C-alpha positions as a Markdown table, in Angstrom:
| # | Residue | x | y | z |
|---|---|---|---|---|
| 1 | Unk | 18.8 | 2.0 | 3.7 |
| 2 | Unk | 19.1 | 3.2 | 6.5 |
| 3 | Unk | 16.5 | 4.9 | 8.9 |
| 4 | Unk | 16.3 | 8.6 | 7.1 |
| 5 | Unk | 16.7 | 7.5 | 3.4 |
| 6 | Unk | 13.9 | 4.9 | 4.0 |
| 7 | Unk | 11.5 | 7.6 | 5.4 |
| 8 | Unk | 12.4 | 10.2 | 2.2 |
| 9 | Unk | 12.2 | 7.3 | 0.4 |
| 10 | Unk | 8.4 | 6.4 | 1.0 |
| 11 | Unk | 8.0 | 10.3 | 1.7 |
| 12 | Unk | 9.1 | 11.1 | -2.5 |
| 13 | Unk | 6.5 | 7.7 | -3.3 |
| 14 | Unk | 3.7 | 9.2 | -1.8 |
| 15 | Unk | 4.7 | 12.4 | -3.1 |
| 16 | Unk | 4.9 | 11.5 | -7.0 |
| 17 | Unk | 0.9 | 9.2 | -6.3 |
| 18 | Unk | -0.5 | 12.7 | -4.3 |
| 19 | Unk | 0.9 | 14.7 | -7.2 |
| 20 | Unk | -0.6 | 12.8 | -9.9 |
| 21 | Unk | -3.6 | 12.6 | -8.1 |
| 22 | Unk | -3.9 | 16.0 | -7.8 |
| 23 | Unk | -2.7 | 16.9 | -11.3 |
| 24 | Unk | -5.1 | 14.8 | -13.2 |
| 25 | Unk | -7.8 | 16.0 | -11.2 |
| 26 | Unk | -6.7 | 20.2 | -12.0 |
| 27 | Unk | -6.7 | 19.4 | -15.2 |
| 28 | Unk | -9.4 | 17.4 | -15.6 |
| 29 | Unk | -11.5 | 18.5 | -13.0 |
| 30 | Unk | -14.4 | 20.7 | -15.5 |
| 31 | Unk | -14.6 | 17.9 | -17.7 |
| 32 | Unk | -14.8 | 15.2 | -15.0 |
| 33 | Unk | -17.6 | 17.3 | -13.8 |
| 34 | Unk | -19.5 | 17.7 | -16.8 |
| 35 | Unk | -22.6 | 15.3 | -17.4 |
| 36 | Unk | -22.1 | 11.9 | -19.5 |
| 37 | Unk | -24.6 | 13.7 | -22.5 |
| 38 | Unk | -22.6 | 17.3 | -22.7 |
| 39 | Unk | -19.2 | 15.6 | -22.4 |
| 40 | Unk | -19.1 | 15.4 | -26.3 |
| 41 | Unk | -18.9 | 19.1 | -26.3 |
| 42 | Unk | -16.2 | 19.4 | -24.2 |
| 43 | Unk | -13.4 | 21.5 | -25.6 |
| 44 | Unk | -11.1 | 18.7 | -23.6 |
| 45 | Unk | -13.3 | 15.6 | -25.0 |
| 46 | Unk | -10.8 | 14.5 | -27.7 |
| 47 | Unk | -8.2 | 14.4 | -25.4 |
| 48 | Unk | -9.5 | 13.4 | -21.7 |
| 49 | Unk | -12.1 | 10.6 | -23.2 |
| 50 | Unk | -11.6 | 6.9 | -22.9 |
| 51 | Unk | -10.1 | 6.6 | -26.2 |
| 52 | Unk | -8.8 | 10.4 | -26.0 |
| 53 | Unk | -4.5 | 11.0 | -26.3 |
| 54 | Unk | -4.2 | 11.4 | -22.9 |
| 55 | Unk | -6.7 | 9.3 | -21.9 |
| 56 | Unk | -6.1 | 6.3 | -23.5 |
| 57 | Unk | -2.0 | 6.9 | -22.3 |
| 58 | Unk | -3.8 | 6.5 | -18.7 |
| 59 | Unk | -5.2 | 3.5 | -19.5 |
| 60 | Unk | -2.4 | 2.0 | -21.2 |
| 61 | Unk | 0.7 | 3.6 | -18.1 |
| 62 | Unk | -1.6 | 2.6 | -15.2 |
| 63 | Unk | -1.8 | -1.1 | -16.8 |
| 64 | Unk | 1.6 | -1.4 | -17.0 |
| 65 | Unk | 2.5 | -0.2 | -13.6 |
| 66 | Unk | 0.0 | -2.7 | -12.3 |
| 67 | Unk | 1.8 | -5.4 | -14.4 |
| 68 | Unk | 5.3 | -3.8 | -13.1 |
| 69 | Unk | 4.5 | -3.9 | -9.8 |
| 70 | Unk | 2.9 | -7.1 | -9.3 |
| 71 | Unk | 5.3 | -9.1 | -11.1 |
| 72 | Unk | 8.5 | -8.0 | -10.0 |
| 73 | Unk | 7.4 | -8.7 | -6.2 |
| 74 | Unk | 6.2 | -11.9 | -7.0 |
| 75 | Unk | 9.7 | -12.6 | -8.9 |
| 76 | Unk | 11.3 | -10.9 | -6.1 |
| 77 | Unk | 10.0 | -13.4 | -3.4 |
| 78 | Unk | 9.9 | -17.0 | -5.9 |
| 79 | Unk | 13.8 | -16.7 | -7.5 |
| 80 | Unk | 16.3 | -17.3 | -6.0 |
| 81 | Unk | 18.6 | -15.3 | -7.8 |
| 82 | Unk | 16.6 | -12.3 | -6.5 |
| 83 | Unk | 16.7 | -12.8 | -3.2 |
| 84 | Unk | 19.8 | -10.8 | -2.2 |
| 85 | Unk | 18.7 | -7.5 | -4.6 |
| 86 | Unk | 17.6 | -5.7 | -1.3 |
| 87 | Unk | 15.0 | -6.2 | 1.7 |
| 88 | Unk | 11.6 | -8.0 | 0.8 |
| 89 | Unk | 9.9 | -4.7 | 2.5 |
| 90 | Unk | 11.3 | -2.4 | 0.6 |
| 91 | Unk | 10.0 | -4.4 | -2.6 |
| 92 | Unk | 6.6 | -4.9 | -1.1 |
| 93 | Unk | 6.2 | -0.7 | -0.9 |
| 94 | Unk | 7.7 | -0.5 | -4.3 |
| 95 | Unk | 4.5 | -3.0 | -5.3 |
| 96 | Unk | 2.6 | -0.8 | -3.1 |
| 97 | Unk | 3.7 | 2.7 | -4.9 |
| 98 | Unk | 3.0 | 1.0 | -8.5 |
| 99 | Unk | -0.1 | -0.7 | -7.1 |
| 100 | Unk | -1.4 | 2.5 | -6.1 |
| 101 | Unk | -0.5 | 4.9 | -8.6 |
| 102 | Unk | -1.6 | 2.4 | -11.6 |
| 103 | Unk | -5.7 | 2.3 | -9.8 |
| 104 | Unk | -6.1 | 5.5 | -9.9 |
| 105 | Unk | -4.4 | 6.3 | -13.5 |
| 106 | Unk | -7.3 | 3.5 | -14.4 |
| 107 | Unk | -9.9 | 5.4 | -12.9 |
| 108 | Unk | -9.0 | 8.8 | -15.0 |
| 109 | Unk | -8.5 | 6.3 | -17.9 |
| 110 | Unk | -12.7 | 5.6 | -17.6 |
| 111 | Unk | -13.1 | 9.0 | -17.6 |
| 112 | Unk | -15.5 | 7.9 | -14.2 |
| 113 | Unk | -18.2 | 6.6 | -16.6 |
| 114 | Unk | -18.2 | 2.8 | -15.8 |
| 115 | Unk | -20.5 | 0.2 | -17.6 |
| 116 | Unk | -21.1 | -3.2 | -18.8 |
| 117 | Unk | -17.6 | -5.4 | -18.4 |
| 118 | Unk | -15.5 | -2.5 | -17.8 |
| 119 | Unk | -18.1 | -1.9 | -14.5 |
| 120 | Unk | -17.0 | -6.2 | -13.6 |
| 121 | Unk | -13.2 | -5.5 | -13.9 |
| 122 | Unk | -13.1 | -2.1 | -12.3 |
| 123 | Unk | -14.5 | -2.7 | -9.5 |
| 124 | Unk | -12.7 | -6.2 | -9.5 |
| 125 | Unk | -9.3 | -4.4 | -9.6 |
| 126 | Unk | -11.0 | -1.9 | -6.4 |
| 127 | Unk | -11.4 | -4.9 | -4.4 |
| 128 | Unk | -8.0 | -6.1 | -5.2 |
| 129 | Unk | -6.8 | -3.0 | -3.8 |
| 130 | Unk | -8.8 | -2.9 | -0.9 |
| 131 | Unk | -7.7 | -6.3 | 0.1 |
| 132 | Unk | -4.3 | -5.1 | -0.6 |
| 133 | Unk | -4.5 | -2.2 | 1.8 |
| 134 | Unk | -6.1 | -4.8 | 4.9 |
| 135 | Unk | -3.1 | -7.4 | 3.8 |
| 136 | Unk | -0.8 | -4.9 | 4.5 |
| 137 | Unk | -2.5 | -3.6 | 8.0 |
| 138 | Unk | -2.4 | -7.6 | 8.9 |
| 139 | Unk | 1.4 | -8.1 | 7.9 |
| 140 | Unk | 1.9 | -4.9 | 10.3 |
| 141 | Unk | 0.6 | -6.5 | 13.0 |
| 142 | Unk | 2.8 | -9.9 | 12.7 |
| 143 | Unk | 5.2 | -9.8 | 15.7 |
| 144 | Unk | 9.1 | -10.0 | 13.6 |
| 145 | Unk | 12.2 | -10.5 | 14.5 |
| 146 | Unk | 14.5 | -7.5 | 14.6 |
| 147 | Unk | 16.0 | -9.0 | 11.0 |
| 148 | Unk | 12.3 | -9.1 | 9.8 |
| 149 | Unk | 12.0 | -13.1 | 10.4 |
| 150 | Unk | 8.0 | -13.3 | 11.6 |
| 151 | Unk | 7.7 | -14.7 | 15.7 |
| 152 | Unk | 5.9 | -17.8 | 16.0 |
| 153 | Unk | 3.6 | -18.2 | 19.4 |
| 154 | Unk | 6.3 | -19.7 | 21.5 |
| 155 | Unk | 9.0 | -16.7 | 20.5 |
| 156 | Unk | 6.1 | -14.5 | 21.8 |
| 157 | Unk | 6.0 | -15.6 | 25.1 |
| 158 | Unk | 9.6 | -16.0 | 25.8 |
| 159 | Unk | 10.3 | -12.5 | 24.8 |
| 160 | Unk | 6.9 | -11.8 | 27.0 |
| 161 | Unk | 9.0 | -13.7 | 30.2 |
| 162 | Unk | 12.3 | -11.9 | 29.2 |
| 163 | Unk | 10.9 | -8.7 | 30.2 |
| 164 | Unk | 9.1 | -9.5 | 33.5 |
| 165 | Unk | 12.6 | -11.1 | 33.8 |
| 166 | Unk | 14.3 | -7.6 | 32.8 |
| 167 | Unk | 11.4 | -5.3 | 34.9 |
| 168 | Unk | 12.4 | -7.3 | 38.5 |
| 169 | Unk | 16.2 | -7.4 | 38.3 |
| 170 | Unk | 17.6 | -4.8 | 36.1 |
| 171 | Unk | 14.8 | -2.0 | 36.7 |
| 172 | Unk | 14.4 | -3.0 | 40.6 |
| 173 | Unk | 10.8 | -3.0 | 40.2 |
| 174 | Unk | 9.1 | -4.2 | 43.4 |
| 175 | Unk | 6.5 | -7.2 | 43.1 |
| 176 | Unk | 3.4 | -5.2 | 43.3 |
| 177 | Unk | 4.6 | -3.0 | 40.4 |
| 178 | Unk | 4.9 | -5.6 | 38.5 |
| 179 | Unk | 1.7 | -7.4 | 39.2 |
| 180 | Unk | 0.3 | -3.7 | 37.8 |
| 181 | Unk | 2.4 | -4.4 | 35.1 |
| 182 | Unk | 1.1 | -7.8 | 34.2 |
| 183 | Unk | -2.4 | -7.2 | 34.9 |
| 184 | Unk | -3.4 | -4.1 | 32.8 |
| 185 | Unk | -1.3 | -5.9 | 29.5 |
| 186 | Unk | -3.3 | -8.5 | 30.2 |
| 187 | Unk | -6.7 | -6.5 | 30.2 |
| 188 | Unk | -5.6 | -5.1 | 27.0 |
| 189 | Unk | -4.5 | -8.5 | 25.1 |
| 190 | Unk | -7.8 | -9.5 | 25.8 |
């Protein structure tokens, strides 16, 4: 996937999540802002309640999206016959898309009414969602080769010395400038 195609792919996935969130919020705003006691009398109650036509469908669809997102990404990582089916990075992005859209739909399925065992499972889902965001942030901090392979500590140290040699030889940087650059990078690393 080229750079432009990849950016378009990410943009479309993000747009789908944002449009779904905006549409569900717009459609149900009056109902969700109504107090729990008065929702029974709201015109959209039969449609938006958790057991209603749309509410129940959102719960099923959101659950399916999360199941598909988790199981397809795990399968891609585990099964040899799937190793050549696209880059793992793209599978991770699709997993993130499905596992972001799924919880949003489950959230609207609950009609923002939490209680009992459902509340425990909902907040567990939120914890998993947040840990995924933190995990993705940490994943992006790991230095990688051009092929996407994680670099070990010796390889990272080798890159640092290679950059020093490159600065001195190819760019004819004098020793004073080189030392200034090294000192400023060491301060930021600490």
